[in-house]
N, C-alpha and C positions, 0 to 999 in steps of 0.2 A: 556372495549371493547363494541362496539355496538352490539345490539342484531340482528339488520337487516344489511345485507351486503350492502356496498356502491354500488350505481348504476354505470354504465359506465360513466354517466354524472358527478357523484361525483368525480370519479377518474380523468376524463378529467379536471375538475375544479382545482383539486389539482395539476395536472401536469402543468396547465397554470400558477399557482402561482409560481411553481418552475422555470419554464422557464422565467417568469417575473423577478424573483430574479437573474437568470443568466444574463439577459440583464442589470439589475441594476448594476451588478458587472462589466460590461464593462465600466461603467462610472467611473470617478475618485471618489472613495468612501474612506473616511477616515477609518483607521484601528479601531479607537474607535467606529465608526458606524458599521463597517463590522463584527468585532469580535463576538458580541452577536448573530448576524444572523448565522454566520458560526458555532458557538457553538451549536445552535439549530439544524441546518441542518446536522451536522456531529456528533451529540451526539453518544457516544459509545453504548448506550443501545437502543435508539429509533430513531436514526437519519437515514438518507438515506441509508448508507451501510447496517445497521442492518435490516432495513425494506425491502430492495431489497432482501437480502439473505433469510429472512423469507418468503417473497412472493414466491420466486422461489422454496424453499423447500416444502412449503405448496401446491403450484400448482402441483409439481411433485407427491406428495402423493395423492392429490385429483384425478388427471388424472389416476394414477396407480390404485386407488381404483375403478374406473368406467370401466376400460378396461376389455373386455372379454379376457380370456386366451385361447390360447396364444395370446399375444398382437401383432398386426401387426408391422413389422419392423419400419415403419415410426413413429408410436406412441411411440414405445420403444426408438427410437432415440431422440424424443422430451423430454420424461421423463428423459433420461440420460443426455441430454444437460442441462436441468433445474437444475438437481442435481450437475452437474459439475460446473455450473456458480454460484451457491449459495455461495460456499466458496470463489470464486474469488471476489464476491461483498463484502463479510464480511472481506476480507483481508484489506479493507480500514478502518476498525474500529479504527485503531490507529491514523487516521487523527485528531481526537479530541485533541490528545496530541500536534500535530503541531499547532493547533489553539491556544492552551494555551500559546505557545511560542511567539505568535504575541503580543508583547508589544507595545501599541500605542506610548509610550514615546520614543521608539527607532526608530520608523518609521515616524509617523506623524510630519510634519514640517510646 
């Protein structure tokens, strides 16, 4: 793990790479080419679903730790929504199993 937090620019750069990847997928991409990229993006431990769930949970904890009690209703709603969304994001963790089922020999022609 990095000792210094990423800047907003670092995060923006990472998101741009992901959006470029999404645009690339709009093209006719062979499964043999696509599968390793999807395996990385959807990895069960450190892929996008796991990362988003971790970000949401950590953000909720961080905000909750800084809020003066009693927390204003609006802030409490944000914290609760982040906590509710985290499991929804991580529900996609099993997508890596679907990627494993993409056999290029059965699809690429």
